[in-house]
C-alpha positions in Angstrom: 25.2 54.3 24.7 22.2 56.1 26.1 19.3 53.6 26.3 16.5 55.8 25.0 13.9 53.1 24.9 14.7 52.2 28.4 14.4 55.9 29.3 11.0 56.1 27.7 9.9 53.1 29.8 11.3 54.8 32.9 9.1 57.9 32.2 6.0 55.7 31.6 6.5 54.2 35.0 7.3 57.4 36.8 5.1 59.0 39.4 4.0 62.7 39.4 5.3 64.7 42.4 8.3 62.7 43.5 11.1 65.1 44.3 14.9 65.0 44.5 17.1 67.9 45.6 20.8 68.6 44.6 22.7 71.4 46.3 26.3 72.4 45.5 28.6 73.9 48.1 32.0 75.5 47.9 34.6 74.0 50.2 36.3 76.8 52.0 39.3 77.4 54.3 37.6 78.2 57.6 39.8 81.1 58.2 40.4 82.8 54.9 37.3 81.5 53.1 39.5 80.8 50.1 38.5 77.7 48.0 40.4 74.6 49.1 40.6 71.3 47.2 39.5 68.8 49.9 36.6 67.0 48.4 38.3 63.6 48.4 39.2 64.1 52.1 35.6 64.8 53.0 34.3 62.0 50.8 36.7 59.4 52.2 35.9 60.5 55.8 32.2 60.0 55.1 32.8 56.6 53.6 34.7 55.6 56.7 32.4 57.1 59.3 29.0 57.7 57.8 28.1 55.5 54.9 24.6 56.9 54.5 26.1 60.4 54.1 28.7 59.1 51.7 26.0 57.8 49.5 24.4 61.2 49.4 27.4 63.3 48.5 29.0 63.6 45.1 31.9 65.4 43.4 31.1 68.2 41.0 34.0 69.1 38.7 36.5 70.8 41.0 38.0 69.4 44.2 36.8 72.5 46.1 33.2 71.7 45.5 30.8 69.1 47.1 27.2 68.2 46.2 24.6 66.9 48.6 21.6 64.9 47.3 18.3 64.0 49.0 17.6 61.0 46.9 14.0 60.3 45.8 11.3 61.7 48.1 7.8 60.6 47.4 6.8 64.2 48.2 8.6 67.5 48.5 8.3 67.3 52.3 10.1 63.9 52.4 12.8 65.1 50.1 13.3 68.2 52.2 13.4 66.1 55.5 16.1 63.9 54.0 18.1 66.9 52.7 18.0 68.6 56.1 19.4 65.5 57.7 22.2 65.1 55.1 23.1 68.8 55.3 23.4 68.7 59.1 25.8 65.7 58.9 27.8 67.2 56.0 28.3 70.5 57.8 29.3 68.6 61.0 31.8 66.6 59.0 33.2 69.7 57.4 33.6 71.4 60.8 35.4 68.3 62.1 37.9 68.7 59.2 38.4 72.4 59.8 36.6 73.6 56.6 33.6 75.7 55.9 31.0 75.4 53.2 29.7 78.3 51.1 26.5 78.7 49.2 26.6 81.5 46.7 26.5 81.0 42.9 30.2 81.9 42.5 33.2 82.3 44.8 33.9 86.0 44.9 37.7 86.0 44.3 38.8 82.4 43.7 41.2 82.0 40.7 39.8 79.3 38.4 43.3 78.6 37.1 44.2 77.2 40.5 41.3 74.8 40.9 41.9 71.0 40.4 39.5 68.9 38.4 38.5 65.7 40.2 39.8 62.4 38.9 36.7 60.8 37.4 36.2 59.5 33.8 33.4 62.0 33.3 35.2 65.1 34.5 38.5 64.2 33.0 36.7 63.7 29.6 35.3 67.2 30.0 38.7 68.5 30.8 40.1 67.0 27.6 37.1 68.1 25.4 36.1 71.5 26.7 39.4 72.9 28.0 39.0 76.6 28.9 35.1 76.3 29.0 35.2 73.7 31.7 38.2 75.2 33.6 36.2 78.5 33.8 33.2 76.9 35.4 33.7 77.3 39.1 30.0 77.7 39.9 27.5 76.4 42.4 23.8 75.8 41.9 20.5 74.2 43.1 18.9 71.5 40.9 15.4 70.1 41.5 14.1 66.9 40.0 10.3 66.3 39.9 8.7 63.1 38.8 6.5 63.4 35.7 4.7 60.4 34.4 4.8 59.8 30.7 7.6 60.3 28.2 5.7 62.7 25.8 4.2 64.5 28.8 7.6 65.0 30.4 9.0 66.5 27.2 6.0 68.8 26.8 6.3 69.8 30.4 9.9 70.9 29.8 8.6 72.8 26.7 6.1 74.7 28.8 8.7 75.6 31.4 11.0 77.4 28.9 9.5 80.9 29.4 9.4 80.4 33.2 13.1 79.7 33.5 14.3 83.4 33.4 11.8 84.1 36.2 13.3 81.3 38.3 16.8 82.7 37.6 15.8 86.2 38.6 14.3 84.9 41.9 17.4 82.7 42.6 20.1 85.2 41.6 22.9 85.0 44.1 26.3 85.7 42.4 27.3 89.3 41.9 31.0 88.7 42.2 33.4 87.0 39.8 37.2 87.0 39.5 37.7 89.3 42.5 35.4 92.1 41.4 31.8 93.2 41.3 30.5 91.9 38.0 27.7 94.5 37.8 25.4 91.5 37.4 23.1 89.6 39.7 23.9 86.2 38.4 27.5 86.1 37.2 27.3 82.3 37.5 25.0 82.2 34.5 27.5 84.0 32.4 30.4 81.7 33.5 28.4 78.5 32.9 25.3 78.8 30.8 26.8 81.2 28.3 29.9 79.1 27.7 29.0 75.5 27.8 27.7 73.7 24.7 24.1 72.3 24.8 23.3 74.6 27.6 20.7 77.4 28.4 17.1 77.2 27.4 16.5 74.4 24.9 14.3 74.5 21.8 10.8 73.0 22.3 10.6 69.3 21.2 6.9 68.6 21.3 7.2 64.9 21.9 9.5 62.1 23.0 10.4 60.9 19.6 11.7 64.3 18.4 13.7 64.7 21.7 15.1 61.1 21.3 16.0 61.7 17.7 18.1 64.7 18.7 19.8 62.8 21.5 20.5 60.0 19.1 22.0 62.5 16.6 24.3 63.7 19.4 25.4 60.2 20.0 25.8 59.2 16.3 28.0 62.3 15.6 30.1 61.6 18.7 29.1 65.0 20.2 28.3 63.3 23.5 29.0 59.9 25.0 26.6 60.3 27.9 23.4 62.2 28.6 25.1 64.3 31.4 26.8 66.2 28.6 23.4 67.8 27.8 23.4 70.8 30.2 20.1 72.5 29.4 18.5 74.6 32.1 15.6 72.2 32.0 15.8 68.7 30.8 14.0 65.3 31.0 16.3 63.2 33.1 16.5 59.9 31.3 17.8 57.9 34.2 15.3 59.1 36.8 12.1 59.8 34.9 12.1 63.3 36.2 12.0 66.9 34.8 15.1 68.5 36.1 15.3 72.2 36.5 18.9 73.4 36.6 18.9 77.2 36.2 19.0 78.4 39.8 22.0 79.8 41.7 23.0 78.2 45.0 21.1 79.7 47.9 22.8 81.3 50.9 20.3 80.2 53.5 18.6 76.9 54.1 15.2 78.6 54.2 15.8 80.2 50.8 16.9 76.9 49.3 13.8 75.1 50.5 11.5 77.9 49.4 13.1 78.0 46.0 12.8 74.1 45.8 9.1 74.4 46.6 8.5 77.0 43.9 10.4 75.0 41.2 8.5 71.8 42.2 5.2 73.7 41.9 6.1 75.1 38.5 6.9 71.7 37.1 3.7 70.2 38.4 1.6 73.1 37.2 3.2 72.8 33.7 2.3 69.1 33.7 -1.2 70.0 34.8 -1.6 72.7 32.1 -0.5 70.1 29.6 -3.2 67.7 30.8 -5.8 70.5 30.4 -4.6 71.5 27.0 -3.8 75.1 27.9 -1.7 77.0 25.3 1.9 77.8 26.1 4.2 75.5 24.2 6.2 77.4 21.6 7.3 80.7 23.0 10.2 81.7 20.6 13.6 81.4 22.1 14.5 85.0 21.1 11.8 86.3 23.4 12.9 84.1 26.3 16.5 85.3 25.8 15.4 88.8 26.5 14.1 87.9 29.9 17.1 85.7 30.5 19.5 88.6 30.0 17.3 90.8 32.3 17.5 88.1 35.0 21.2 87.9 34.7 21.7 91.7 34.8 19.1 92.8 37.2 17.8 89.8 39.1 14.9 90.9 41.3 16.0 94.5 41.2 15.2 95.2 37.5 12.3 94.6 35.2 11.1 91.5 33.3 8.9 91.3 30.2 5.4 89.9 30.0 6.1 87.8 26.8 2.4 87.8 25.8 2.1 91.6 25.8 5.7 92.9 25.7 5.0 95.0 28.7 7.7 95.3 31.4 6.9 94.6 35.0 8.9 94.9 38.2 11.0 91.7 38.6 9.8 91.0 42.2 6.3 90.6 40.7 7.6 87.3 39.2 7.2 85.6 42.6 3.5 86.7 42.8 2.9 85.7 39.2 4.3 82.2 39.7 2.6 81.8 43.0 -0.8 82.6 41.4 -0.1 80.4 38.4 0.9 77.4 40.5 -1.9 77.6 43.0 -3.8 74.6 41.7 -0.8 72.3 41.7 0.3 73.6 45.1 -3.2 72.8 46.5 -3.2 69.4 45.0 0.3 68.5 46.2 0.3 70.3 49.6 3.2 72.7 48.6 3.7 75.8 50.7 5.9 78.7 49.5 8.4 80.5 51.7 9.8 84.0 51.4 12.0 84.6 48.4 12.4 88.4 48.4 14.9 90.0 48.8 17.1 87.4 47.4 20.9 86.7 47.9 22.1 89.1 45.1 20.0 91.9 46.4 21.3 91.6 49.9 24.9 91.5 48.7 24.3 94.4 46.4 23.0 96.5 49.2 26.2 95.9 51.1 28.3 96.6 48.0 26.5 99.9 47.4 27.1 100.8 51.0 30.8 100.4 50.5 31.3 97.1 52.4 34.4 95.2 51.2 34.0 92.0 49.1 35.6 89.8 51.8 33.2 91.1 54.4 30.2 90.6 52.2 31.2 87.0 51.5 32.1 86.4 55.2 28.5 87.4 56.1 27.1 85.0 53.5 29.2 82.1 54.6 28.2 82.8 58.2 24.5 82.7 57.3 25.0 79.5 55.4 26.7 77.8 58.4 24.1 79.0 60.8 21.1 77.9 58.7 22.2 74.8 56.9 24.2 73.2 59.8 21.5 73.8 62.4 18.6 72.2 60.7 16.9 68.9 61.7 14.6 66.7 59.8 10.9 67.6 59.8 
């Protein structure tokens, strides 16, 4: 059972601005760049040779995927420093075992029917319950946890982030390929995961903790879920950590992009909490309007247009970066958060190569090389 009263207490004792980063990587054959099911091998090697690294890695559905987690950082900078160290050690471990790690939202040509689901109670339960929906989900993403003190405040912060989510997706888009072909999209990952899973995508606004808890209790009483991790919203209050977790972003090809995106997401969460404290309007944007921008982010990423939901006017999608930077300036100043470059993004770089006639295998090889050269080489700050 989910301890909702305990979760409320966790949020009441939480601290604004703590950060945790979770990055998912594809495990690849170093030569062919095909997905290979070697998670358990890497995990066991870490357990034997690097217990600290072993504590920071996790399995994520399929045996050809591995997640690295920073743990709780008291600030964004401390979370990034920890993540850099764990990345370096994970990439060294992978190299020692003759595998590569990829960081795009989808693998371009992997056959989902050939991927093995890891043997944990959670994922085997999903295998039994969701069948095709979970088999189809061979995707890779970046999740950011940000501490927000107060249960009601955390729920309302999530509410305020709802119209921001499509902008973050457009900025992070990094998955033009799926099933061995150009999908024509910038974030095919979102179609494969967010559009298929239950209790996924942009949630309704809840307004307060009691309404949120009533819904989670409903899911439990109706046997719709047995654990909170079966709620896959693109933003959610994380009941175990006392954080607001943003889950909408594609995995990022380079380390610099991953860190810049994490900084932007962190700033958005903290600014939403600040706006809540100041009583600014912005809670209840209708889901049907948010959906229009979500589709535009999926289809065009930063190469299309997004809608100003207050006026209905379209604007060039790259302007989303400027709009979020301007909006989050107070929170960034308060918490010492600096933003890095986010334009052009991974999907745009891949699409330029696609349009120039470069083969899919060569496009992905370039992305995998960039991932290896940037993530593996980092040292803690």
